[in-house]
VMD Tcl script that draws the C-alpha trace (Angstrom):
set ca {
  {-32.27 9.79 7.50}
  {-30.60 12.19 5.06}
  {-27.46 13.96 6.22}
  {-27.44 17.69 6.78}
  {-25.36 19.59 4.22}
  {-22.65 20.53 6.70}
  {-22.34 16.87 7.73}
  {-21.67 15.89 4.12}
  {-18.87 18.46 3.94}
  {-17.49 17.33 7.29}
  {-17.47 13.64 6.31}
  {-15.71 14.50 3.06}
  {-12.97 16.37 4.94}
  {-12.58 13.55 7.46}
  {-11.70 11.26 4.58}
  {-9.44 13.85 2.94}
  {-7.27 14.38 6.03}
  {-6.45 10.66 6.13}
  {-4.58 11.03 2.84}
  {-0.85 11.87 2.99}
  {-1.42 14.54 0.33}
  {-3.50 16.49 2.85}
  {-0.28 17.58 4.57}
  {0.27 19.97 1.67}
  {-3.24 20.47 0.31}
  {-6.71 20.80 1.86}
  {-9.60 22.20 -0.21}
  {-10.21 25.90 0.47}
  {-13.51 27.32 1.71}
  {-14.32 28.55 -1.78}
  {-13.54 25.16 -3.31}
  {-15.77 23.42 -0.77}
  {-18.62 25.86 -1.42}
  {-18.37 25.24 -5.17}
  {-17.90 21.46 -4.92}
  {-20.94 20.91 -2.67}
  {-23.06 23.87 -3.79}
  {-23.43 25.14 -0.23}
  {-23.17 28.46 1.55}
  {-20.26 29.93 3.49}
  {-22.15 29.32 6.74}
  {-22.52 25.61 5.94}
  {-18.80 25.18 5.22}
  {-17.85 27.17 8.32}
  {-20.03 24.96 10.53}
  {-18.29 21.85 9.22}
  {-14.86 23.43 9.71}
  {-15.71 24.66 13.20}
  {-16.64 21.14 14.35}
  {-13.47 19.68 12.87}
  {-11.41 22.40 14.56}
  {-13.12 21.74 17.90}
  {-12.24 18.05 17.47}
  {-8.57 19.01 16.84}
  {-8.70 17.51 13.33}
  {-7.83 20.73 11.47}
  {-6.33 24.14 12.18}
  {-7.57 27.40 10.62}
  {-5.20 30.36 10.49}
  {-6.04 33.76 8.95}
  {-4.01 34.37 5.81}
  {-2.76 30.77 5.72}
  {-5.92 28.71 5.34}
  {-6.85 25.21 6.48}
  {-4.28 22.61 7.50}
  {-4.34 19.20 9.13}
  {-3.63 19.32 12.85}
  {-0.32 17.49 12.99}
  {0.85 18.93 16.29}
  {4.08 17.32 17.56}
  {3.52 13.87 18.98}
  {3.98 13.25 22.64}
  {7.00 11.13 23.50}
  {4.80 8.04 23.72}
  {2.58 8.78 20.74}
  {-0.51 10.80 19.87}
  {-2.14 12.68 22.72}
  {-5.73 11.59 23.32}
  {-8.22 12.11 26.16}
  {-7.79 10.05 29.32}
  {-9.33 6.63 29.02}
  {-8.64 6.25 25.31}
  {-7.31 2.98 23.91}
  {-3.57 2.48 23.27}
  {-2.03 0.45 20.46}
  {1.51 0.01 19.13}
  {2.44 0.48 15.47}
  {5.79 -1.16 14.66}
  {7.15 -0.61 11.16}
  {10.34 -0.82 9.12}
  {12.57 2.24 9.42}
  {13.15 2.26 5.68}
  {13.04 5.17 3.18}
  {9.96 4.07 1.27}
  {6.99 6.20 0.26}
  {4.63 3.25 0.60}
  {5.52 2.77 4.27}
  {5.16 6.49 5.02}
  {1.71 6.61 3.41}
  {0.55 3.65 5.47}
  {1.89 5.05 8.74}
  {0.29 8.42 8.07}
  {-3.10 6.91 7.29}
  {-3.06 4.70 10.40}
  {-2.02 7.59 12.65}
  {-4.69 9.91 11.27}
  {-7.42 7.29 11.69}
  {-6.32 6.77 15.29}
  {-6.37 10.52 15.90}
  {-9.95 10.74 14.68}
  {-11.04 7.81 16.86}
  {-9.27 9.06 20.00}
  {-6.81 6.15 20.06}
  {-3.30 6.64 21.45}
  {-0.82 5.12 19.04}
  {2.78 4.49 20.03}
  {5.22 4.03 17.17}
  {8.13 1.62 17.21}
  {10.64 1.68 14.35}
  {12.13 -1.63 13.29}
  {15.65 -1.96 11.87}
  {17.21 -4.94 10.13}
  {18.53 -6.38 13.40}
  {15.18 -6.20 15.24}
  {13.70 -9.52 16.30}
  {10.16 -10.40 17.32}
  {11.17 -10.76 20.96}
  {12.32 -7.13 21.06}
  {9.01 -5.95 19.63}
  {7.16 -8.04 22.23}
  {9.26 -6.47 24.98}
  {8.47 -2.98 23.70}
  {4.72 -3.70 23.56}
  {4.77 -4.99 27.13}
  {6.44 -1.77 28.26}
  {3.37 0.23 27.16}
  {0.72 0.52 29.89}
  {-2.60 -1.12 28.99}
  {-1.69 -1.70 25.34}
  {-4.67 -3.30 23.59}
  {-3.14 -4.36 20.28}
  {-0.14 -4.38 17.93}
  {-0.03 -3.46 14.23}
  {3.15 -4.79 12.69}
  {4.47 -3.80 9.25}
  {7.46 -6.10 8.86}
  {8.48 -5.81 5.22}
  {9.56 -8.82 3.19}
  {11.13 -10.93 5.94}
  {9.57 -14.05 7.41}
  {8.94 -14.71 11.09}
  {10.06 -18.12 12.32}
  {7.65 -20.39 14.24}
  {9.46 -19.38 17.43}
  {8.93 -15.70 16.67}
  {5.24 -16.28 15.90}
  {4.94 -17.99 19.29}
  {6.57 -14.95 20.91}
  {4.00 -12.65 19.26}
  {1.24 -15.01 20.36}
  {2.42 -14.73 23.97}
  {1.22 -11.11 24.03}
  {-2.38 -12.38 24.23}
  {-3.64 -9.25 22.45}
  {-4.55 -8.85 18.76}
  {-1.45 -8.76 16.52}
  {-2.10 -7.48 13.00}
  {0.53 -8.37 10.42}
  {-0.24 -5.41 8.18}
  {0.33 -5.58 4.41}
  {2.07 -8.88 5.03}
  {3.92 -10.51 2.15}
  {3.84 -13.84 4.03}
  {0.70 -15.95 4.57}
  {1.67 -17.86 7.73}
  {-0.79 -20.74 7.42}
  {-1.61 -22.06 10.88}
  {-0.62 -18.83 12.63}
  {-1.69 -18.50 16.31}
  {-5.27 -17.38 16.92}
  {-4.41 -13.82 17.99}
  {-2.48 -13.08 14.77}
  {-4.34 -11.51 11.84}
  {-2.82 -11.09 8.37}
  {-3.98 -8.30 6.06}
  {-2.68 -8.04 2.50}
  {-3.69 -7.15 -1.05}
  {-5.10 -10.27 -2.72}
  {-2.09 -11.59 -4.68}
  {-4.14 -13.96 -6.85}
  {-6.59 -11.18 -7.68}
  {-3.76 -8.78 -8.52}
  {-1.93 -11.28 -10.73}
  {-5.06 -12.25 -12.65}
  {-6.06 -8.60 -13.08}
  {-2.69 -7.57 -14.53}
  {-2.71 -10.51 -16.93}
  {-6.31 -9.81 -17.95}
  {-5.56 -6.16 -18.78}
  {-2.72 -7.16 -21.11}
  {-4.75 -9.93 -22.73}
  {-7.61 -7.51 -23.43}
  {-5.14 -5.14 -25.07}
  {-4.05 -7.87 -27.49}
  {-0.70 -8.87 -25.95}
  {0.40 -12.47 -26.50}
  {4.09 -12.29 -25.60}
  {4.31 -11.32 -21.95}
  {7.19 -11.39 -19.48}
  {7.34 -11.17 -15.69}
  {9.99 -9.36 -13.63}
  {10.54 -9.71 -9.88}
  {13.37 -7.96 -8.03}
  {12.26 -8.58 -4.46}
  {12.90 -11.18 -1.77}
  {10.96 -14.33 -2.56}
  {7.71 -14.32 -0.57}
  {4.30 -16.00 -0.45}
  {2.45 -13.09 -2.08}
  {4.76 -12.99 -5.11}
  {4.47 -16.74 -5.59}
  {0.67 -16.65 -5.45}
  {0.58 -13.70 -7.86}
  {2.84 -15.50 -10.37}
  {0.71 -18.65 -10.18}
  {-2.37 -16.58 -10.89}
  {-0.69 -14.83 -13.83}
  {0.40 -18.17 -15.27}
  {-3.07 -19.66 -14.89}
  {-4.83 -16.69 -16.53}
  {-2.40 -16.58 -19.47}
  {-2.76 -20.33 -19.99}
  {-6.56 -20.04 -20.08}
  {-6.20 -17.39 -22.78}
  {-3.83 -19.55 -24.80}
  {-0.91 -17.17 -24.24}
  {2.46 -18.99 -24.16}
  {4.24 -18.31 -20.88}
  {7.05 -20.36 -19.41}
  {10.21 -20.17 -17.28}
  {12.07 -18.40 -20.09}
  {9.62 -15.47 -19.74}
  {10.26 -15.05 -16.00}
  {13.13 -12.81 -14.90}
  {13.76 -12.75 -11.16}
  {16.42 -12.14 -8.59}
  {16.34 -12.89 -4.87}
  {17.59 -9.92 -2.92}
  {17.73 -9.74 0.85}
  {15.21 -7.77 2.89}
  {16.33 -4.12 3.26}
  {18.15 -4.16 -0.09}
  {16.99 -1.79 -2.85}
  {14.44 -3.41 -5.19}
  {14.66 -0.54 -7.76}
  {18.44 -0.94 -8.00}
  {18.03 -4.69 -8.35}
  {15.43 -4.39 -11.11}
  {17.67 -2.11 -13.15}
  {20.48 -4.66 -13.03}
  {18.01 -7.43 -13.84}
  {16.72 -5.56 -16.91}
  {20.24 -4.82 -18.17}
  {21.26 -8.45 -17.78}
  {18.18 -9.79 -19.59}
  {17.47 -7.08 -22.13}
  {18.79 -9.12 -25.05}
  {16.53 -12.02 -24.09}
  {13.51 -9.73 -23.75}
  {14.26 -8.32 -27.19}
  {14.97 -11.68 -28.84}
  {11.77 -13.22 -27.45}
  {9.88 -10.23 -28.88}
  {8.05 -9.63 -25.62}
  {5.47 -6.86 -26.03}
  {4.57 -6.44 -22.35}
  {6.17 -6.85 -18.93}
  {4.48 -7.37 -15.56}
  {6.72 -5.92 -12.82}
  {6.13 -6.75 -9.17}
  {6.11 -3.26 -7.59}
  {5.39 0.29 -8.71}
  {8.71 1.76 -7.61}
  {10.57 -1.04 -9.36}
  {8.47 -0.52 -12.50}
  {9.54 3.14 -12.64}
  {13.18 2.07 -12.33}
  {12.71 -0.57 -15.04}
  {11.12 2.04 -17.29}
  {14.19 4.24 -16.99}
  {16.58 1.40 -17.80}
  {14.52 0.08 -20.72}
  {14.43 3.59 -22.20}
  {18.20 4.00 -21.75}
  {18.70 0.70 -23.59}
  {16.66 1.94 -26.55}
  {13.24 0.36 -25.95}
  {10.25 2.58 -26.68}
  {7.55 2.44 -23.99}
  {4.76 1.58 -24.70}
  {5.21 1.41 -28.50}
  {7.52 -1.62 -28.25}
  {7.05 -2.81 -24.66}
  {4.04 -2.13 -22.42}
  {4.44 -2.08 -18.64}
  {2.08 -2.78 -15.75}
  {2.75 -3.15 -12.05}
  {1.10 -3.57 -8.66}
  {1.18 -0.87 -5.98}
  {0.92 2.81 -6.76}
  {3.67 5.34 -5.96}
  {3.70 9.04 -6.73}
  {6.56 8.45 -9.19}
  {4.21 6.27 -11.25}
  {2.21 9.41 -12.04}
  {5.21 11.53 -13.04}
  {7.42 9.30 -15.17}
  {6.84 9.28 -18.93}
  {4.86 7.42 -19.91}
  {2.83 7.38 -16.72}
  {2.58 3.85 -15.34}
  {-0.59 1.78 -15.28}
  {-0.88 -0.10 -11.98}
  {-3.30 -2.18 -9.95}
  {-3.90 -1.04 -6.38}
  {-5.98 -1.99 -3.33}
  {-7.97 0.27 -1.00}
  {-5.18 1.38 1.33}
  {-7.40 3.27 3.74}
  {-9.76 0.31 4.12}
  {-6.75 -1.77 5.18}
  {-5.60 0.98 7.59}
  {-8.98 1.18 9.26}
  {-9.48 -2.57 9.59}
  {-6.00 -2.96 11.10}
  {-6.80 -0.36 13.78}
  {-10.29 -1.72 14.44}
  {-8.87 -5.22 14.98}
  {-6.07 -3.93 17.21}
  {-8.50 -2.16 19.58}
  {-10.94 -5.06 19.60}
  {-13.76 -3.41 17.66}
  {-13.67 -6.03 14.89}
  {-12.80 -9.72 14.87}
  {-12.90 -11.07 11.28}
  {-13.93 -14.71 11.23}
  {-11.07 -15.38 8.82}
  {-7.79 -14.15 10.28}
  {-6.27 -13.98 6.78}
  {-7.97 -11.03 5.06}
  {-7.41 -10.30 1.37}
  {-8.18 -6.92 -0.17}
  {-9.29 -6.83 -3.83}
  {-7.45 -4.64 -6.33}
  {-8.59 -2.13 -8.95}
  {-6.91 -0.71 -12.05}
  {-5.41 2.78 -12.26}
  {-5.17 3.26 -16.02}
  {-2.44 5.55 -17.32}
  {-0.26 5.52 -20.44}
  {2.20 2.62 -20.22}
  {0.09 0.01 -22.05}
  {-0.44 0.04 -25.80}
  {-3.25 -1.82 -27.52}
  {-1.92 -4.43 -29.96}
  {-3.94 -5.66 -32.91}
  {-3.52 -9.41 -33.61}
  {-1.48 -8.77 -36.74}
  {0.98 -6.63 -34.74}
  {1.80 -9.33 -32.23}
}
mol new
graphics top color blue
foreach p $ca { graphics top sphere $p radius 0.5 }
foreach p [lrange $ca 0 end-1] q [lrange $ca 1 end] { graphics top cylinder $p $q radius 0.2 }
display resetview
Protein backbone atom coordinates (compact mmCIF):
# COMPACT_ATOMS: atom_id res chain seq x y z
CA UNK A 1 0.00 0.00 0.00
CA UNK A 2 1.40 3.39 -1.01
CA UNK A 3 2.32 5.80 1.77
CA UNK A 4 0.38 8.99 2.28
CA UNK A 5 2.37 12.11 1.40
CA UNK A 6 2.67 13.28 5.00
CA UNK A 7 4.01 9.84 5.98
CA UNK A 8 6.78 10.16 3.40
CA UNK A 9 7.78 13.53 4.89
CA UNK A 10 7.59 12.12 8.41
CA UNK A 11 9.76 9.09 7.58
CA UNK A 12 12.33 11.35 5.95
CA UNK A 13 12.54 13.51 9.08
CA UNK A 14 12.80 10.46 11.33
CA UNK A 15 15.95 9.49 9.46
CA UNK A 16 17.28 13.06 9.45
CA UNK A 17 17.06 13.50 13.22
CA UNK A 18 19.27 10.44 13.74
CA UNK A 19 22.17 12.31 12.13
CA UNK A 20 24.45 14.37 14.41
CA UNK A 21 24.19 17.26 11.94
CA UNK A 22 20.50 17.59 12.82
CA UNK A 23 21.51 19.26 16.09
CA UNK A 24 22.32 22.37 14.06
CA UNK A 25 20.21 21.91 10.94
CA UNK A 26 16.72 20.54 10.22
CA UNK A 27 15.03 21.31 6.88
CA UNK A 28 12.59 24.21 7.12
CA UNK A 29 8.89 23.97 6.26
CA UNK A 30 9.53 25.71 2.94
CA UNK A 31 12.40 23.36 2.11
CA UNK A 32 10.24 20.32 2.88
CA UNK A 33 7.39 21.66 0.74
CA UNK A 34 9.76 22.19 -2.19
CA UNK A 35 11.67 18.91 -1.76
CA UNK A 36 8.54 16.72 -1.68
CA UNK A 37 6.23 18.91 -3.78
CA UNK A 38 3.58 18.97 -1.06
CA UNK A 39 1.37 21.55 0.58
CA UNK A 40 1.86 23.40 3.86
CA UNK A 41 -0.92 21.31 5.42
CA UNK A 42 0.88 18.07 4.51
CA UNK A 43 4.17 19.21 6.06
CA UNK A 44 2.40 20.51 9.16
CA UNK A 45 0.66 17.16 9.69
CA UNK A 46 3.99 15.36 9.59
CA UNK A 47 5.56 17.88 11.98
CA UNK A 48 2.60 17.74 14.36
CA UNK A 49 2.90 13.96 14.72
CA UNK A 50 6.65 14.19 15.32
CA UNK A 51 6.08 16.91 17.91
CA UNK A 52 3.42 14.81 19.66
CA UNK A 53 5.93 11.95 19.77
CA UNK A 54 8.52 14.29 21.38
CA UNK A 55 10.88 13.84 18.42
CA UNK A 56 11.03 17.52 17.43
CA UNK A 57 10.24 20.93 18.91
CA UNK A 58 8.68 23.81 16.96
CA UNK A 59 9.15 27.34 18.25
CA UNK A 60 7.80 30.49 16.55
CA UNK A 61 10.62 32.60 15.16
CA UNK A 62 13.20 29.86 15.75
CA UNK A 63 11.99 26.98 13.61
CA UNK A 64 12.30 23.21 13.96
CA UNK A 65 14.82 21.54 16.24
CA UNK A 66 15.47 18.03 17.51
CA UNK A 67 14.04 17.41 20.96
CA UNK A 68 17.22 16.93 22.95
CA UNK A 69 15.76 17.76 26.34
CA UNK A 70 18.20 17.15 29.22
CA UNK A 71 18.60 13.48 30.02
CA UNK A 72 17.35 12.12 33.28
CA UNK A 73 20.08 11.09 35.69
CA UNK A 74 19.73 7.48 34.57
CA UNK A 75 19.29 8.12 30.86
CA UNK A 76 16.57 9.05 28.40
CA UNK A 77 13.07 9.39 29.81
CA UNK A 78 10.62 6.96 28.22
CA UNK A 79 7.11 5.78 29.12
CA UNK A 80 6.73 3.25 31.93
CA UNK A 81 7.29 -0.29 30.76
CA UNK A 82 9.86 0.61 28.12
CA UNK A 83 13.01 -1.46 27.70
CA UNK A 84 16.31 -0.40 29.32
CA UNK A 85 19.78 -0.91 27.88
CA UNK A 86 23.26 0.33 28.84
CA UNK A 87 25.59 2.06 26.37
CA UNK A 88 29.20 2.01 27.62
CA UNK A 89 31.74 3.92 25.55
CA UNK A 90 35.22 5.43 25.71
CA UNK A 91 35.33 8.88 27.28
CA UNK A 92 37.66 10.11 24.55
CA UNK A 93 37.55 13.33 22.48
CA UNK A 94 36.76 11.75 19.13
CA UNK A 95 34.14 12.86 16.62
CA UNK A 96 33.55 9.28 15.51
CA UNK A 97 32.55 8.19 19.02
CA UNK A 98 30.23 11.19 19.46
CA UNK A 99 28.47 10.48 16.16
CA UNK A 100 27.89 6.86 17.15
CA UNK A 101 26.58 7.73 20.61
CA UNK A 102 24.24 10.35 19.18
CA UNK A 103 22.82 7.98 16.57
CA UNK A 104 22.25 5.19 19.11
CA UNK A 105 20.58 7.56 21.58
CA UNK A 106 18.28 9.04 18.95
CA UNK A 107 17.24 5.60 17.69
CA UNK A 108 16.44 4.57 21.27
CA UNK A 109 14.41 7.75 21.77
CA UNK A 110 12.31 6.97 18.72
CA UNK A 111 11.70 3.38 19.84
CA UNK A 112 10.84 4.31 23.44
CA UNK A 113 13.93 2.58 24.87
CA UNK A 114 15.57 3.90 28.04
CA UNK A 115 19.31 4.08 27.47
CA UNK A 116 21.72 4.55 30.35
CA UNK A 117 25.18 5.78 29.40
CA UNK A 118 28.38 4.66 31.09
CA UNK A 119 31.65 6.38 30.19
CA UNK A 120 34.77 4.24 30.15
CA UNK A 121 38.22 5.59 31.01
CA UNK A 122 41.59 3.95 30.44
CA UNK A 123 41.54 2.26 33.86
CA UNK A 124 38.06 0.74 33.44
CA UNK A 125 37.92 -3.05 33.41
CA UNK A 126 35.19 -5.39 32.20
CA UNK A 127 34.24 -6.31 35.76
CA UNK A 128 33.41 -2.68 36.54
CA UNK A 129 31.18 -2.44 33.48
CA UNK A 130 29.42 -5.66 34.52
CA UNK A 131 28.86 -4.24 38.00
CA UNK A 132 27.37 -1.06 36.54
CA UNK A 133 25.01 -3.01 34.26
CA UNK A 134 23.80 -5.10 37.18
CA UNK A 135 23.01 -1.92 39.11
CA UNK A 136 20.43 -0.94 36.47
CA UNK A 137 16.96 -2.36 37.18
CA UNK A 138 15.71 -4.78 34.51
CA UNK A 139 18.50 -4.00 32.04
CA UNK A 140 17.92 -6.04 28.88
CA UNK A 141 21.21 -5.56 27.05
CA UNK A 142 24.62 -3.88 26.85
CA UNK A 143 26.17 -2.03 23.90
CA UNK A 144 29.90 -1.66 24.45
CA UNK A 145 32.18 0.62 22.41
CA UNK A 146 35.60 -0.26 23.78
CA UNK A 147 38.08 1.33 21.40
CA UNK A 148 41.25 -0.44 20.32
CA UNK A 149 41.95 -2.48 23.45
CA UNK A 150 41.45 -6.23 23.72
CA UNK A 151 39.40 -8.02 26.36
CA UNK A 152 41.12 -10.99 27.98
CA UNK A 153 39.39 -14.41 28.12
CA UNK A 154 38.64 -13.70 31.79
CA UNK A 155 36.99 -10.40 30.90
CA UNK A 156 34.94 -12.03 28.15
CA UNK A 157 33.75 -14.57 30.72
CA UNK A 158 32.75 -11.70 33.02
CA UNK A 159 30.68 -10.13 30.23
CA UNK A 160 29.15 -13.53 29.50
CA UNK A 161 28.05 -13.81 33.14
CA UNK A 162 25.52 -11.02 32.54
CA UNK A 163 23.34 -13.51 30.62
CA UNK A 164 21.92 -10.69 28.48
CA UNK A 165 22.96 -9.68 24.94
CA UNK A 166 26.33 -7.89 24.89
CA UNK A 167 27.08 -6.04 21.65
CA UNK A 168 30.73 -5.20 21.04
CA UNK A 169 29.98 -2.24 18.81
CA UNK A 170 32.40 -1.19 16.05
CA UNK A 171 34.84 -3.67 17.51
CA UNK A 172 38.40 -3.70 16.21
CA UNK A 173 38.86 -7.20 17.66
CA UNK A 174 37.24 -10.36 16.27
CA UNK A 175 37.19 -12.57 19.39
CA UNK A 176 36.82 -15.94 17.69
CA UNK A 177 35.06 -18.34 20.03
CA UNK A 178 33.43 -15.56 22.07
CA UNK A 179 30.63 -16.63 24.47
CA UNK A 180 27.19 -17.08 22.92
CA UNK A 181 25.68 -13.87 24.33
CA UNK A 182 28.41 -11.66 22.82
CA UNK A 183 27.84 -10.15 19.37
CA UNK A 184 30.53 -8.29 17.42
CA UNK A 185 29.61 -5.61 14.89
CA UNK A 186 32.26 -3.96 12.73
CA UNK A 187 32.94 -2.58 9.25
CA UNK A 188 34.15 -5.43 7.04
CA UNK A 189 37.95 -5.01 7.15
CA UNK A 190 38.61 -7.29 4.17
CA UNK A 191 36.00 -5.47 2.12
CA UNK A 192 37.43 -2.08 3.08
CA UNK A 193 41.01 -3.07 2.30
CA UNK A 194 40.13 -4.55 -1.08
CA UNK A 195 37.99 -1.53 -1.97
CA UNK A 196 40.74 0.99 -1.20
CA UNK A 197 43.27 -1.01 -3.21
CA UNK A 198 40.83 -1.41 -6.11
CA UNK A 199 40.17 2.34 -6.31
CA UNK A 200 43.89 3.09 -6.60
CA UNK A 201 44.46 0.31 -9.12
CA UNK A 202 41.64 1.63 -11.31
CA UNK A 203 43.23 5.08 -11.21
CA UNK A 204 46.48 3.67 -12.59
CA UNK A 205 48.61 3.58 -9.41
CA UNK A 206 51.31 0.90 -9.27
CA UNK A 207 53.48 2.15 -6.41
CA UNK A 208 51.34 2.12 -3.29
CA UNK A 209 52.23 2.44 0.39
CA UNK A 210 50.31 1.68 3.58
CA UNK A 211 50.39 3.71 6.81
CA UNK A 212 49.04 2.60 10.19
CA UNK A 213 49.39 4.69 13.34
CA UNK A 214 47.03 2.79 15.62
CA UNK A 215 47.29 -0.02 18.16
CA UNK A 216 47.68 -3.33 16.36
CA UNK A 217 44.27 -5.02 16.12
CA UNK A 218 42.46 -7.77 14.24
CA UNK A 219 40.63 -5.41 11.88
CA UNK A 220 43.83 -3.68 10.73
CA UNK A 221 45.54 -7.02 10.12
CA UNK A 222 42.63 -8.33 8.05
CA UNK A 223 42.48 -5.09 6.06
CA UNK A 224 46.22 -5.22 5.29
CA UNK A 225 45.97 -8.86 4.19
CA UNK A 226 43.14 -7.92 1.85
CA UNK A 227 45.10 -4.97 0.44
CA UNK A 228 48.13 -7.19 -0.15
CA UNK A 229 46.05 -9.87 -1.86
CA UNK A 230 44.27 -7.41 -4.17
CA UNK A 231 47.50 -5.66 -5.18
CA UNK A 232 49.18 -9.00 -5.85
CA UNK A 233 46.30 -10.08 -8.11
CA UNK A 234 46.76 -6.86 -10.08
CA UNK A 235 50.50 -7.41 -10.40
CA UNK A 236 51.30 -4.37 -8.23
CA UNK A 237 54.55 -4.81 -6.25
CA UNK A 238 53.88 -4.43 -2.53
CA UNK A 239 56.10 -5.64 0.27
CA UNK A 240 57.26 -4.91 3.82
CA UNK A 241 59.27 -1.91 2.62
CA UNK A 242 55.97 -0.27 1.53
CA UNK A 243 54.34 -0.64 4.96
CA UNK A 244 54.89 2.10 7.54
CA UNK A 245 53.42 1.38 10.96
CA UNK A 246 53.79 2.21 14.60
CA UNK A 247 52.17 0.51 17.59
CA UNK A 248 50.76 3.10 19.94
CA UNK A 249 48.86 2.31 23.10
CA UNK A 250 45.08 2.62 23.33
CA UNK A 251 44.09 6.19 24.33
CA UNK A 252 47.15 7.70 22.64
CA UNK A 253 46.64 10.13 19.74
CA UNK A 254 46.70 8.40 16.34
CA UNK A 255 46.88 11.72 14.39
CA UNK A 256 49.95 12.79 16.37
CA UNK A 257 51.51 9.38 15.81
CA UNK A 258 50.88 9.44 12.05
CA UNK A 259 52.54 12.84 11.70
CA UNK A 260 55.69 11.53 13.39
CA UNK A 261 55.53 8.38 11.27
CA UNK A 262 55.31 10.41 8.04
CA UNK A 263 58.20 12.67 9.04
CA UNK A 264 60.38 9.68 9.90
CA UNK A 265 59.64 7.86 6.64
CA UNK A 266 59.20 10.71 4.18
CA UNK A 267 62.57 10.13 2.53
CA UNK A 268 61.73 6.47 1.98
CA UNK A 269 58.30 7.34 0.55
CA UNK A 270 59.99 9.79 -1.82
CA UNK A 271 62.85 7.47 -2.80
CA UNK A 272 60.48 4.58 -3.52
CA UNK A 273 58.48 6.95 -5.74
CA UNK A 274 55.21 5.95 -4.12
CA UNK A 275 52.28 7.61 -5.91
CA UNK A 276 49.56 6.69 -3.41
CA UNK A 277 49.17 5.99 0.30
CA UNK A 278 46.44 4.02 2.09
CA UNK A 279 46.04 5.40 5.63
CA UNK A 280 44.11 3.47 8.27
CA UNK A 281 41.73 6.16 9.59
CA UNK A 282 40.19 9.38 8.29
CA UNK A 283 41.41 11.59 11.12
CA UNK A 284 44.91 10.22 10.73
CA UNK A 285 44.74 10.77 6.96
CA UNK A 286 43.96 14.47 7.51
CA UNK A 287 46.96 14.74 9.84
CA UNK A 288 49.18 12.93 7.32
CA UNK A 289 47.99 15.29 4.59
CA UNK A 290 49.10 18.28 6.64
CA UNK A 291 52.54 16.82 7.31
CA UNK A 292 53.12 15.67 3.72
CA UNK A 293 52.23 19.17 2.50
CA UNK A 294 54.59 20.77 5.04
CA UNK A 295 57.37 18.49 3.79
CA UNK A 296 56.83 19.65 0.21
CA UNK A 297 54.72 16.85 -1.28
CA UNK A 298 51.90 17.95 -3.58
CA UNK A 299 48.61 16.14 -2.93
CA UNK A 300 47.31 14.55 -5.13
CA UNK A 301 49.65 15.57 -7.98
CA UNK A 302 52.57 13.63 -6.48
CA UNK A 303 50.93 11.44 -3.83
CA UNK A 304 47.27 10.37 -3.72
CA UNK A 305 45.61 9.55 -0.40
CA UNK A 306 42.72 7.31 0.60
CA UNK A 307 41.49 6.24 4.00
CA UNK A 308 38.74 4.36 5.83
CA UNK A 309 36.22 6.09 8.09
CA UNK A 310 34.78 9.51 7.35
CA UNK A 311 35.26 12.54 9.61
CA UNK A 312 34.02 16.07 9.04
CA UNK A 313 37.64 17.23 8.67
CA UNK A 314 37.93 14.97 5.61
CA UNK A 315 35.47 17.28 3.85
CA UNK A 316 37.23 20.52 4.78
CA UNK A 317 40.94 19.88 4.28
CA UNK A 318 42.44 20.65 0.87
CA UNK A 319 42.32 18.54 -1.09
CA UNK A 320 39.22 16.92 0.36
CA UNK A 321 39.91 13.31 1.30
CA UNK A 322 38.48 10.30 -0.50
CA UNK A 323 37.43 7.64 2.01
CA UNK A 324 35.54 4.37 2.26
CA UNK A 325 32.77 4.22 4.84
CA UNK A 326 30.12 1.81 6.13
CA UNK A 327 26.45 2.50 6.92
CA UNK A 328 26.81 3.88 10.43
CA UNK A 329 23.10 4.12 11.15
CA UNK A 330 22.50 0.53 10.08
CA UNK A 331 25.10 -0.53 12.65
CA UNK A 332 23.49 1.70 15.31
CA UNK A 333 20.06 0.21 14.74
CA UNK A 334 21.20 -3.41 14.68
CA UNK A 335 23.16 -2.89 17.91
CA UNK A 336 20.05 -1.57 19.67
CA UNK A 337 17.76 -4.23 18.19
CA UNK A 338 20.09 -6.99 19.40
CA UNK A 339 20.43 -5.41 22.85
CA UNK A 340 16.65 -5.34 23.41
CA UNK A 341 16.14 -8.82 21.99
CA UNK A 342 14.32 -7.84 18.80
CA UNK A 343 16.98 -9.42 16.57
CA UNK A 344 19.27 -12.40 17.00
CA UNK A 345 21.64 -12.68 14.00
CA UNK A 346 22.54 -16.30 13.32
CA UNK A 347 26.17 -15.23 12.99
CA UNK A 348 27.28 -13.33 16.08
CA UNK A 349 30.10 -11.70 14.09
CA UNK A 350 28.42 -9.22 11.75
CA UNK A 351 30.38 -7.38 9.06
CA UNK A 352 29.09 -4.23 7.39
CA UNK A 353 30.10 -3.57 3.76
CA UNK A 354 31.74 -0.29 2.80
CA UNK A 355 31.13 2.24 0.03
CA UNK A 356 33.30 4.94 -1.53
CA UNK A 357 32.95 8.66 -0.79
CA UNK A 358 34.83 10.17 -3.72
CA UNK A 359 36.47 13.55 -3.19
CA UNK A 360 39.68 15.13 -4.48
CA UNK A 361 42.67 13.37 -2.93
CA UNK A 362 43.23 10.76 -5.67
CA UNK A 363 44.74 11.59 -9.04
CA UNK A 364 44.39 9.38 -12.08
CA UNK A 365 47.77 8.17 -13.34
CA UNK A 366 48.34 7.13 -16.93
CA UNK A 367 50.69 4.12 -17.31
CA UNK A 368 53.50 6.26 -18.68
CA UNK A 369 53.33 8.52 -15.61
CA UNK A 370 53.86 5.74 -13.12
